C-alpha positions, 0 to 999 in steps of 0.5 A, a space after each residue: 787829784 781827789 779834786 780832778 777825779 771828781 770834776 771828770 767823775 773818774 773813780 775816787 784814787 785808792 788809799 796807795 795812790 794818794 799816799 804816794 802823792 803825798 810822799 810816803 808809802 803809808 796808807 793810814 797817813 793817806 786815810 788820816 789825809 782824808 779825815 782830815 780834809 773831812 773835818 775840814 768841810 772841804 770834801 765828804 767821803 761817801 761809801 757805795 753798795 759795794 764797798 767802793 769809795 767816793 770822794 764829793 766836794 760840796 763847793 764844786 757840787 761834783 764827785 767821783 765814781 767809787 774807786 776801790 780804796 785797798 787798790 795798789 797805786 799805779 805803777 810808776 813808769 819805766 825809764 831809760 837808764 839815760 833819763 
């Protein structure tokens, strides 16, 4: 999800979106997940002048656009009962 956003130049996913992809509802766990990736040297996190988070992948020479880390996760698709 993070690399896809960086390669496409899309906004960095919010903590809630990362948490949902990670299988949890905890924004704190998502932030720890990002911190761990940064400690391993896989990503670099930046904050732009308006407080939006940017994730950069130095090995790919790519970075995402700024995204609000506190934004809610997108609502899941509505499914019919028969699905």
